[in-house]
N, CA, C and O of each residue as an XYZ file, in Angstrom:
724
protein
N      -7.548    191.724    -72.206
C      -7.952    191.817    -71.456
C      -7.785    192.579    -70.115
O      -6.713    192.776    -69.545
N      -8.761    192.894    -69.786
C      -7.999    193.350    -68.319
C      -7.329    193.208    -66.667
O      -6.969    192.120    -66.218
N      -7.277    193.986    -66.197
C      -6.983    193.360    -64.439
C      -6.976    194.624    -63.633
O      -6.130    195.512    -63.730
N      -8.018    194.610    -62.817
C      -7.990    196.131    -62.096
C      -7.987    194.981    -60.785
O      -7.788    193.767    -60.846
N      -8.359    196.064    -59.291
C      -8.416    195.428    -57.969
C      -9.039    196.475    -57.777
O      -8.886    197.624    -58.192
N     -10.061    195.799    -56.836
C     -11.118    196.113    -55.724
C     -10.594    196.434    -54.330
O      -9.365    196.375    -54.353
N     -10.999    196.706    -53.294
C     -10.788    196.812    -52.351
C     -10.815    195.994    -51.509
O     -11.986    195.686    -51.291
N      -9.930    195.301    -50.721
C     -10.244    193.768    -49.923
C     -10.553    192.429    -50.908
O     -11.216    191.401    -50.772
N      -9.423    193.201    -52.335
C     -10.135    191.293    -53.029
C      -8.565    191.362    -54.218
O      -8.203    192.321    -54.900
N      -7.820    189.773    -54.079
C      -7.022    189.523    -54.931
C      -7.513    190.766    -56.094
O      -8.511    191.486    -56.090
N      -6.290    190.668    -57.130
C      -6.294    191.354    -58.394
C      -7.458    190.799    -59.079
O      -8.006    189.912    -58.424
N      -8.017    191.070    -60.249
C      -8.766    190.469    -60.817
C      -8.764    190.489    -62.286
O      -9.168    191.502    -62.857
N      -8.242    189.208    -63.137
C      -8.019    189.153    -64.615
C      -9.182    188.887    -65.137
O      -9.720    187.802    -64.912
N      -9.907    190.075    -66.118
C     -11.602    189.200    -67.103
C     -10.607    189.333    -68.578
O      -9.458    189.638    -68.897
N     -11.532    189.010    -69.027
C     -11.825    188.449    -70.831
C     -13.084    188.647    -70.509
O     -13.741    188.435    -69.490
N     -13.430    189.319    -72.086
C     -15.163    189.409    -72.331
C     -14.850    188.993    -73.477
O     -13.987    189.234    -74.322
N     -16.229    187.924    -73.268
C     -16.526    186.885    -74.614
C     -17.803    187.161    -75.217
O     -18.218    188.230    -74.770
N     -18.704    186.582    -76.151
C     -19.738    187.137    -76.667
C     -19.709    186.283    -78.291
O     -18.720    185.825    -78.862
N     -20.890    186.274    -78.667
C     -21.256    185.629    -79.327
C     -22.934    185.872    -79.878
O     -24.075    185.954    -79.422
N     -22.024    185.929    -81.461
C     -22.743    187.473    -82.036
C     -23.524    186.460    -83.033
O     -22.798    185.818    -83.791
N     -25.161    186.207    -83.132
C     -25.623    184.866    -84.045
C     -26.632    184.966    -83.601
O     -26.792    185.462    -82.486
N     -27.792    184.443    -84.477
C     -29.624    184.769    -83.927
C     -29.650    184.456    -82.968
O     -30.142    185.275    -82.191
N     -29.160    183.097    -82.349
C     -29.275    181.476    -81.731
C     -28.632    181.569    -80.635
O     -27.696    182.369    -80.642
N     -28.855    180.953    -79.606
C     -28.348    181.069    -78.071
C     -27.649    179.868    -78.643
O     -28.051    179.294    -79.656
N     -26.347    179.429    -77.801
C     -25.330    178.838    -77.179
C     -25.896    177.267    -77.014
O     -26.983    177.669    -76.600
N     -26.054    175.836    -76.996
C     -26.601    174.714    -75.722
C     -25.337    174.251    -74.601
O     -24.444    173.669    -75.217
N     -25.089    174.354    -73.324
C     -24.114    174.530    -72.583
C     -22.722    174.732    -73.246
O     -21.822    174.031    -73.710
N     -23.125    176.617    -72.971
C     -21.965    176.910    -73.516
C     -20.583    177.348    -72.409
O     -20.997    177.929    -71.406
N     -19.411    177.205    -72.435
C     -18.409    177.228    -70.857
C     -17.107    178.087    -71.776
O     -16.810    178.021    -72.968
N     -16.635    178.728    -70.869
C     -15.765    179.427    -70.451
C     -13.882    178.640    -69.810
O     -14.057    177.709    -69.024
N     -13.345    178.752    -69.910
C     -12.024    178.514    -69.399
C     -10.788    179.255    -69.620
O     -10.560    179.499    -70.805
N     -10.041    179.621    -68.878
C      -9.002    180.141    -69.122
C      -7.445    179.108    -68.735
O      -7.332    178.490    -67.676
N      -6.286    179.116    -69.926
C      -5.872    177.934    -69.518
C      -4.347    179.742    -69.665
O      -4.630    180.807    -70.213
N      -3.107    179.450    -69.062
C      -2.063    179.890    -68.445
C      -0.785    178.858    -69.155
O      -0.652    177.703    -68.752
N       0.008    179.368    -70.122
C       0.537    179.360    -70.693
C       2.098    179.367    -71.384
O       2.629    179.961    -72.322
N       2.447    178.531    -70.546
C       4.315    178.718    -70.872
C       5.894    178.148    -71.677
O       6.440    177.079    -71.404
N       6.359    179.074    -72.605
C       7.378    177.833    -73.133
C       9.006    178.388    -71.970
O       8.948    178.845    -70.828
N       9.876    178.201    -72.547
C      11.683    177.900    -72.454
C      12.192    176.668    -73.475
O      11.722    175.579    -73.803
N      12.973    177.156    -73.686
C      13.339    177.167    -74.692
C      15.027    176.461    -74.829
O      15.618    176.296    -75.896
N      15.389    176.232    -73.902
C      16.671    175.984    -73.292
C      17.636    176.555    -73.360
O      17.021    177.549    -73.746
N      18.476    176.835    -73.351
C      19.727    177.583    -72.452
C      20.224    178.353    -74.143
O      20.886    177.864    -75.059
N      19.446    179.967    -73.981
C      19.844    180.732    -74.883
C      19.067    181.261    -75.727
O      19.019    182.281    -76.416
N      18.189    179.930    -75.438
C      16.888    179.908    -76.938
C      17.905    178.794    -77.786
O      18.105    178.724    -78.998
N      18.278    178.233    -77.038
C      19.134    176.349    -78.650
C      18.521    175.546    -76.960
O      18.336    175.787    -75.767
N      18.385    174.056    -78.435
C      17.450    173.226    -77.487
C      16.055    173.439    -77.700
O      15.427    174.419    -78.101
N      15.547    171.728    -77.163
C      13.654    171.938    -77.077
C      13.344    172.836    -76.758
O      13.778    173.841    -76.195
N      12.415    172.422    -77.189
C      11.360    173.800    -77.197
C      10.197    173.135    -75.331
O       9.361    172.233    -75.364
N      10.545    173.865    -74.170
C       9.414    173.108    -73.274
C       7.811    173.933    -72.445
O       7.445    174.512    -71.423
N       7.418    173.535    -73.522
C       5.333    174.400    -73.101
C       4.199    173.458    -72.100
O       3.556    172.413    -72.191
N       4.469    174.775    -70.927
C       3.581    173.850    -69.694
C       2.424    174.319    -69.907
O       2.465    175.536    -70.085
N       1.367    173.860    -69.967
C      -0.196    174.474    -69.366
C      -0.541    174.180    -68.263
O      -0.557    173.019    -67.852
N      -0.928    175.347    -67.490
C      -1.935    174.734    -66.417
C      -3.332    175.803    -66.309
O      -3.308    176.986    -66.647
N      -4.463    175.115    -65.785
C      -6.041    176.124    -66.153
C      -5.562    176.564    -64.847
O      -4.785    176.119    -64.003
N      -6.447    177.801    -65.006
C      -7.109    179.248    -63.996
C      -8.583    179.001    -63.886
O      -9.513    178.852    -64.678
N      -8.392    179.022    -62.333
C      -9.184    178.583    -61.493
C     -10.320    180.288    -61.887
O     -10.059    181.404    -61.440
N     -11.808    179.847    -63.033
C     -12.834    180.690    -63.255
C     -13.365    181.317    -62.442
O     -13.716    180.330    -61.796
N     -13.842    182.322    -61.744
C     -14.560    182.783    -60.810
C     -15.411    183.306    -60.849
O     -15.320    183.971    -59.818
N     -16.811    183.719    -61.550
C     -17.464    184.423    -62.469
C     -17.960    184.659    -61.017
O     -18.436    183.562    -60.724
N     -18.067    185.213    -60.287
C     -19.383    186.181    -58.654
C     -18.577    187.373    -58.807
O     -17.681    187.846    -59.507
N     -19.450    187.675    -57.649
C     -19.577    189.222    -57.926
C     -19.040    189.823    -56.023
O     -19.927    189.983    -55.185
N     -17.734    190.036    -55.709
C     -17.570    190.455    -55.108
C     -18.022    188.880    -54.101
O     -18.630    189.544    -53.261
N     -18.155    187.682    -53.670
C     -18.210    186.390    -53.127
C     -19.581    186.450    -53.332
O     -20.224    185.453    -53.002
N     -20.148    187.366    -53.787
C     -21.987    187.344    -52.806
C     -22.704    186.562    -54.235
O     -23.741    187.084    -54.645
N     -22.257    185.526    -54.872
C     -22.935    184.979    -55.996
C     -22.574    184.094    -56.005
O     -21.478    184.049    -55.447
N     -23.136    182.577    -56.629
C     -22.611    181.664    -56.844
C     -22.220    181.820    -58.347
O     -22.545    182.747    -59.089
N     -21.259    180.446    -58.730
C     -20.590    180.479    -60.250
C     -21.146    180.061    -61.187
O     -21.227    178.833    -61.160
N     -21.845    180.794    -62.541
C     -23.111    181.244    -63.500
C     -22.560    180.440    -64.045
O     -21.557    179.744    -63.886
N     -23.352    180.592    -64.769
C     -22.800    179.398    -66.787
C     -23.032    180.454    -67.839
O     -24.086    181.090    -67.862
N     -21.891    180.683    -68.862
C     -21.793    181.459    -69.418
C     -23.405    181.467    -70.707
O     -23.849    180.710    -71.571
N     -23.876    183.165    -69.945
C     -24.775    183.476    -71.043
C     -24.200    184.560    -72.587
O     -24.242    185.784    -72.715
N     -23.706    183.503    -73.545
C     -22.978    184.931    -74.020
C     -24.130    185.206    -74.988
O     -23.849    184.415    -75.888
N     -25.511    185.972    -75.461
C     -25.341    186.754    -76.702
C     -26.013    188.049    -75.685
O     -26.706    188.955    -76.149
N     -25.698    187.934    -74.423
C     -24.675    189.410    -73.527
C     -23.575    189.596    -73.734
O     -23.223    188.420    -73.827
N     -22.480    190.292    -73.928
C     -21.129    190.660    -73.058
C     -20.502    189.716    -71.748
O     -20.944    189.859    -70.608
N     -19.804    189.089    -71.962
C     -19.658    188.374    -70.660
C     -17.924    188.272    -70.467
O     -16.929    188.260    -71.192
N     -18.226    188.213    -69.136
C     -16.803    188.564    -68.225
C     -16.719    186.620    -67.650
O     -17.564    185.968    -67.036
N     -14.972    186.087    -68.323
C     -14.715    185.256    -67.588
C     -13.542    186.065    -66.980
O     -12.973    187.012    -67.524
N     -13.279    185.542    -65.775
C     -13.041    186.149    -64.603
C     -12.161    185.354    -63.327
O     -12.688    184.579    -62.528
N     -10.839    185.699    -63.335
C      -9.733    185.176    -63.301
C      -9.187    185.354    -61.480
O      -8.386    186.285    -61.561
N      -9.232    184.985    -60.182
C      -8.720    186.316    -59.284
C      -6.698    185.345    -58.625
O      -6.496    184.301    -58.005
N      -5.979    186.117    -59.047
C      -4.901    185.789    -58.828
C      -4.570    186.614    -57.423
O      -4.344    187.765    -57.049
N      -4.671    185.488    -56.980
C      -4.185    185.344    -55.715
C      -3.169    184.259    -55.189
O      -3.017    183.325    -55.976
N      -2.282    184.174    -53.765
C      -1.429    183.356    -54.077
C      -1.313    182.019    -54.130
O      -0.358    181.243    -54.181
N      -2.471    181.911    -54.109
C      -2.396    180.523    -55.047
C      -2.508    179.924    -56.753
O      -2.378    178.815    -57.270
N      -2.863    181.504    -57.338
C      -2.821    181.474    -58.793
C      -1.069    181.446    -59.315
O       0.005    181.900    -58.921
N      -1.682    180.477    -60.618
C      -0.574    180.057    -61.700
C       0.060    182.061    -62.148
O       1.185    182.326    -62.571
N      -0.626    182.701    -61.980
C      -0.153    184.200    -62.510
C       0.489    185.070    -61.224
O       1.088    186.145    -61.181
N       0.110    184.166    -60.261
C       1.091    185.516    -59.520
C       2.013    185.959    -59.185
O       2.107    186.946    -58.456
N       3.321    185.014    -59.872
C       4.439    185.382    -60.111
C       4.576    186.941    -61.362
O       4.993    188.096    -61.279
N       4.015    186.165    -62.312
C       3.959    186.932    -63.157
C       3.281    188.485    -62.978
O       3.616    189.460    -63.652
N       2.411    188.481    -62.076
C       2.205    189.650    -62.023
C       1.789    190.307    -60.346
O       1.300    189.813    -59.330
N       2.408    191.985    -60.836
C       3.445    192.694    -59.192
C       1.932    193.755    -58.809
O       1.224    194.240    -59.692
N       1.728    193.913    -57.496
C       0.867    195.058    -57.000
C       2.016    195.745    -56.408
O       3.073    195.405    -55.875
N       1.390    196.886    -56.712
C       2.648    198.445    -56.350
C       1.788    198.840    -54.689
O       0.795    198.580    -54.009
N       2.665    199.398    -54.722
C       2.413    199.623    -52.794
C       0.749    200.493    -53.059
O      -0.121    200.266    -52.219
N       0.464    201.325    -54.084
C      -0.780    202.251    -54.086
C      -1.548    200.949    -54.654
O      -2.664    201.380    -54.943
N      -1.499    199.199    -55.042
C      -2.445    198.178    -55.048
C      -2.544    197.803    -56.979
O      -2.970    196.812    -57.573
N      -1.936    199.106    -57.486
C      -2.472    198.753    -58.690
C      -1.632    198.092    -59.399
O      -0.533    198.624    -59.555
N      -1.924    196.494    -60.162
C      -1.422    195.341    -60.634
C      -0.020    196.088    -62.142
O       0.246    197.052    -62.860
N       0.264    195.144    -61.874
C       1.459    195.963    -63.046
C       2.363    194.009    -63.713
O       2.584    193.041    -62.985
N       2.584    194.100    -64.906
C       3.129    192.216    -65.230
C       4.873    193.254    -64.320
O       5.385    194.362    -64.157
N       5.057    191.509    -63.984
C       6.660    191.435    -64.212
C       7.234    190.848    -64.796
O       6.910    189.806    -65.365
N       8.331    191.441    -64.791
C       9.421    190.860    -65.916
C       8.890    190.056    -66.554
O       8.095    190.255    -67.473
N       9.384    188.750    -66.016
C       9.266    187.089    -66.297
C       7.807    186.936    -67.547
O       7.743    186.056    -68.405
N       6.989    187.800    -67.373
C       5.371    187.624    -67.840
C       5.939    187.610    -69.358
O       5.439    186.706    -70.026
N       6.854    188.399    -70.027
C       7.576    188.674    -71.173
C       8.657    187.456    -71.712
O       9.112    186.902    -72.713
N       8.687    187.497    -70.348
C      10.462    186.604    -70.297
C      10.255    184.991    -70.204
O      10.896    184.031    -70.630
N       9.298    185.112    -69.599
C       8.936    183.253    -69.554
C       8.038    182.992    -70.801
O       8.012    181.831    -71.210
N       7.118    184.162    -71.614
C       6.400    183.609    -72.766
C       5.288    183.330    -72.126
O       4.564    182.514    -72.696
N       4.857    183.826    -70.937
C       3.147    183.242    -70.859
C       2.466    183.935    -71.342
O       2.432    185.165    -71.310
N       1.567    182.894    -72.069
C       0.017    183.324    -71.994
C      -0.761    183.367    -71.445
O      -0.384    182.983    -70.338
N      -2.576    183.787    -71.370
C      -2.949    183.294    -71.167
C      -4.715    183.305    -72.005
O      -5.403    184.286    -72.288
N      -4.961    182.083    -72.175
C      -6.300    181.840    -73.677
C      -7.362    181.669    -72.950
O      -7.477    181.103    -71.863
N      -8.182    182.220    -73.646
C      -9.409    182.040    -73.433
C     -10.106    181.474    -74.267
O     -10.319    182.010    -75.355
N     -10.786    179.864    -73.836
C     -11.478    179.127    -74.581
C     -13.006    179.175    -74.218
O     -13.678    179.211    -73.187
N     -13.215    179.157    -75.519
C     -15.526    178.930    -75.895
C     -15.930    178.549    -76.080
O     -16.498    178.888    -77.118
N     -16.425    177.022    -75.363
C     -17.034    175.629    -75.931
C     -18.118    175.544    -75.675
O     -18.663    175.851    -74.615
N     -18.855    174.853    -77.193
C     -20.564    174.944    -76.999
C     -20.960    174.255    -77.958
O     -20.289    173.388    -78.518
N     -22.127    174.590    -78.242
C     -23.349    173.059    -79.275
C     -24.159    174.346    -79.841
O     -24.650    175.147    -79.045
N     -24.306    174.548    -81.505
C     -25.441    175.827    -81.757
C     -26.172    174.509    -82.136
O     -26.047    173.407    -82.670
N     -27.308    175.650    -81.289
C     -28.504    174.566    -81.032
C     -29.210    173.870    -82.333
O     -29.744    172.762    -82.384
N     -29.046    174.918    -83.451
C     -29.972    174.602    -84.674
C     -28.563    173.558    -85.454
O     -29.091    172.926    -86.368
N     -27.424    173.299    -85.394
C     -27.288    172.058    -86.079
C     -26.920    171.101    -85.221
O     -26.711    170.009    -85.748
N     -26.764    171.174    -83.969
C     -26.328    170.129    -83.202
C     -24.417    170.734    -82.301
O     -23.873    170.862    -81.204
N     -24.063    170.966    -84.424
C     -22.307    171.291    -83.960
C     -22.249    171.522    -82.723
O     -23.169    171.959    -82.031
N     -20.683    171.118    -82.224
C     -19.716    171.903    -81.569
C     -18.394    172.980    -82.090
O     -17.766    173.293    -83.102
N     -18.479    173.255    -80.736
C     -17.033    174.629    -81.363
C     -16.405    174.743    -80.128
O     -16.806    174.557    -78.979
N     -14.945    175.213    -80.774
C     -13.977    176.058    -79.490
C     -13.585    177.206    -80.607
O     -13.288    177.300    -81.798
N     -13.759    177.926    -79.563
C     -13.046    179.358    -80.091
C     -11.578    179.918    -79.249
O     -11.460    179.577    -78.072
N     -10.712    180.596    -79.755
C      -9.327    180.425    -78.096
C      -9.554    181.645    -78.486
O     -10.561    181.960    -79.119
N      -8.528    182.545    -78.105
C      -7.780    183.524    -77.711
C      -6.911    183.526    -77.253
O      -7.047    182.722    -76.331
N      -5.314    184.175    -77.212
C      -4.310    184.132    -76.819
C      -3.679    185.575    -76.566
O      -3.454    186.412    -77.440
N      -3.456    185.693    -75.311
C      -3.100    186.998    -74.548
C      -2.227    187.570    -74.356
O      -2.806    188.335    -73.584
N      -0.654    188.147    -74.365
C       0.145    188.289    -73.570
C       0.352    190.057    -72.490
O      -0.539    190.882    -72.286
N       1.240    190.093    -72.198
C       1.766    191.149    -71.160
C       1.403    191.991    -72.001
O       0.515    192.757    -71.628
N       2.083    192.195    -73.772
C       2.125    193.076    -74.216
C       1.120    193.301    -74.773
O       1.355    194.247    -75.525
N      -0.240    192.893    -74.898
C      -1.990    193.024    -74.751
C      -3.181    192.501    -73.849
O      -4.277    191.956    -73.974
N      -2.101    193.113    -72.601
C      -3.086    192.904    -71.396
C      -3.450    194.255    -70.885
O      -2.567    194.985    -71.335
N      -4.084    194.812    -70.349
C      -4.315    196.261    -69.896
C      -4.064    196.369    -68.406
O      -4.938    195.836    -67.723
N      -3.469    196.708    -68.015
C      -3.228    196.120    -66.364
C      -3.788    197.902    -65.837
O      -3.716    198.778    -66.698
N      -4.211    198.202    -64.686
C      -4.640    198.359    -64.004
C      -6.219    199.675    -64.186
O      -6.751    200.548    -63.500
N      -6.355    199.176    -65.263
C      -8.145    198.909    -66.239
C      -8.856    198.382    -66.144
O      -8.621    197.201    -65.889
N     -10.591    198.916    -66.297
C     -10.747    198.203    -65.912
C     -11.912    198.087    -67.603
O     -11.738    198.912    -68.501
N     -13.112    196.845    -67.744
C     -13.516    197.258    -69.047
C     -14.991    198.328    -69.030
O     -15.733    198.320    -68.047
N     -15.329    199.403    -70.503
C     -15.726    199.993    -70.683
C     -17.617    199.254    -70.686
O     -17.987    198.257    -71.305
N     -18.458    200.142    -69.806
C     -19.994    198.964    -69.782
C     -20.392    198.585    -71.562
O     -20.988    199.463    -72.187
N     -20.208    197.917    -71.927
C     -21.484    197.608    -73.117
C     -22.427    196.685    -73.313
O     -22.573    195.966    -74.301
N     -23.607    196.773    -71.493
C     -24.479    196.512    -71.603
C     -25.170    197.761    -70.954
O     -24.822    198.113    -69.827
N     -26.287    198.536    -71.745
C     -26.937    199.427    -71.202
C     -28.496    198.898    -70.386
O     -29.360    198.163    -70.865
N     -28.477    199.479    -69.183
C     -29.765    199.267    -68.936
C     -30.683    200.427    -69.074
O     -30.231    201.567    -68.965
N     -32.205    200.169    -69.355
C     -32.860    201.424    -69.815
C     -33.789    201.201    -68.432
O     -34.232    200.129    -68.020
N     -33.953    202.563    -67.826
C     -35.006    202.320    -66.974
C     -36.099    202.481    -66.936
O     -36.773    202.367    -65.912
N     -36.472    202.748    -67.916
C     -37.680    203.720    -68.182
C     -39.103    202.085    -68.202
O     -39.995    201.711    -67.441
N     -38.312    201.429    -70.056
C     -39.326    199.993    -70.537
C     -37.968    199.037    -70.510
O     -37.599    198.324    -71.443
N     -37.300    199.189    -69.205
C     -36.200    197.638    -68.658
C     -36.008    197.186    -69.676
O     -36.520    196.069    -69.755
N     -35.344    197.588    -70.834
C     -35.054    197.023    -71.731
C     -33.355    196.570    -71.812
O     -32.655    197.500    -71.413
N     -32.707    195.580    -72.159
C     -30.802    195.870    -71.829
C     -30.581    195.813    -73.692
O     -31.151    195.083    -74.502
N     -29.834    196.580    -73.853
C     -29.257    197.261    -75.118
C     -27.783    196.832    -74.929
O     -27.230    196.896    -73.831
N     -27.266    196.457    -75.886
C     -25.609    195.974    -76.172
C     -24.894    196.812    -77.368
O     -25.340    196.955    -78.506
N     -23.366    197.465    -76.710
C     -22.983    198.195    -77.257
C     -21.690    197.891    -77.696
O     -20.661    198.346    -77.196
N     -21.770    196.970    -78.815
C     -20.121    196.755    -79.732
C     -19.496    197.401    -79.164
O     -19.038    197.192    -78.041
N     -19.315    198.603    -80.051
C     -18.828    199.688    -79.839
C     -17.787    199.548    -78.143
O     -16.737    200.054    -77.745
N     -18.062    199.286    -77.985
C     -17.611    199.266    -76.035
C     -17.237    197.789    -75.364
O     -17.049    197.567    -74.168
N     -17.181    196.812    -76.499
C     -16.822    195.942    -75.977
C     -15.607    195.298    -75.766
O     -15.556    194.243    -75.134
N     -14.242    196.046    -76.424
C     -12.728    196.260    -76.293
C     -12.552    197.270    -74.922
O     -11.769    197.401    -73.981
N     -13.200    197.594    -75.191
C     -12.956    199.704    -74.666
C     -12.460    199.449    -73.471
O     -13.273    198.733    -72.887
N     -11.211    199.746    -72.565
C     -10.915    199.608    -71.493
C     -10.915    200.680    -70.651
O     -11.525    201.426    -71.417
N     -10.662    201.563    -69.395
C     -10.671    203.120    -69.266
C      -9.421    202.630    -67.616
O      -9.624    201.651    -66.898
N      -8.360    203.539    -67.452
C      -7.353    202.824    -66.553
C      -9.313    203.175    -65.363
O     -10.374    203.723    -65.662
N      -8.655    202.287    -63.737
C      -9.966    202.196    -63.164
C      -8.929    203.238    -62.403
O      -7.860    203.768    -62.705
N      -9.904    203.253    -61.136
C     -10.268    204.631    -60.276
C     -10.653    204.270    -59.104
O     -11.701    204.723    -58.642
N      -9.651    203.131    -58.206
C     -10.047    202.405    -56.902
C     -11.069    203.547    -56.502
O     -12.239    203.200    -56.664
N     -10.870    204.995    -55.953
C     -11.921    205.799    -55.424
C     -13.511    205.633    -56.028
O     -14.461    206.126    -55.421
N     -13.642    205.024    -57.049
C     -14.837    204.861    -58.076
C     -14.656    204.089    -58.224
O     -14.225    204.177    -59.374
N     -14.575    202.759    -57.878
C     -14.827    201.606    -58.362
C     -16.110    200.751    -57.619
O     -15.926    200.213    -56.528
N     -17.131    200.697    -58.165
C     -18.631    199.949    -58.234
C     -18.277    198.345    -57.862
O     -17.051    198.346    -57.972
N     -18.559    197.359    -57.588
C     -18.637    196.535    -57.165
C     -19.926    196.070    -58.327
O     -20.993    196.618    -58.603
N     -19.359    194.985    -58.766
C     -20.993    194.914    -60.086
C     -21.708    193.591    -58.929
O     -21.433    192.703    -58.122
N     -23.159    194.568    -59.867
C     -24.375    193.952    -58.530
C     -24.850    192.651    -59.641
O     -24.772    192.571    -60.867
N     -25.455    191.549    -58.420
C     -26.397    190.389    -59.121
C     -27.800    190.555    -59.176
O     -28.573    191.077    -58.373
N     -28.046    189.843    -60.623
C     -29.607    191.132    -60.888
C     -30.423    189.382    -60.739
O     -31.646    189.263    -60.812
């Protein structure tokens, strides 16, 4: 996952998902959960695990309504970290606006779990896929590379899966807001 900022917007936590198959999924959905656990005093005692669902807000700059996941193309699951977000105590924003992990992100064993649920159209079987992310594998102040390319000549789309997990450091001066189409 990556976190970045856009002028006038809260910090954005983004996971990228994709369904690699020849058939579409029926009613796919994606959600994000935050998990954290404590293990008593100094690691001795009972383990307490707490889960909280994170609001998924797949809109671009507040201009578009939330949309269902279309997983034949790389799709981003987005959570905005504002003061009401359960992630707010674990992500800091520097004076320059760049996000970073607070000490508690690792100390309290915080993980963000991305869950994809769908039904295979060919068989009717349901499935659930999960991926878990900690502070160590979250790219702070980064954004995802373009994995979906538009050909202006024939108006086709090309998916470049080699760019699926690639992130680069954000440059707030050159950051463009995604556009709905």
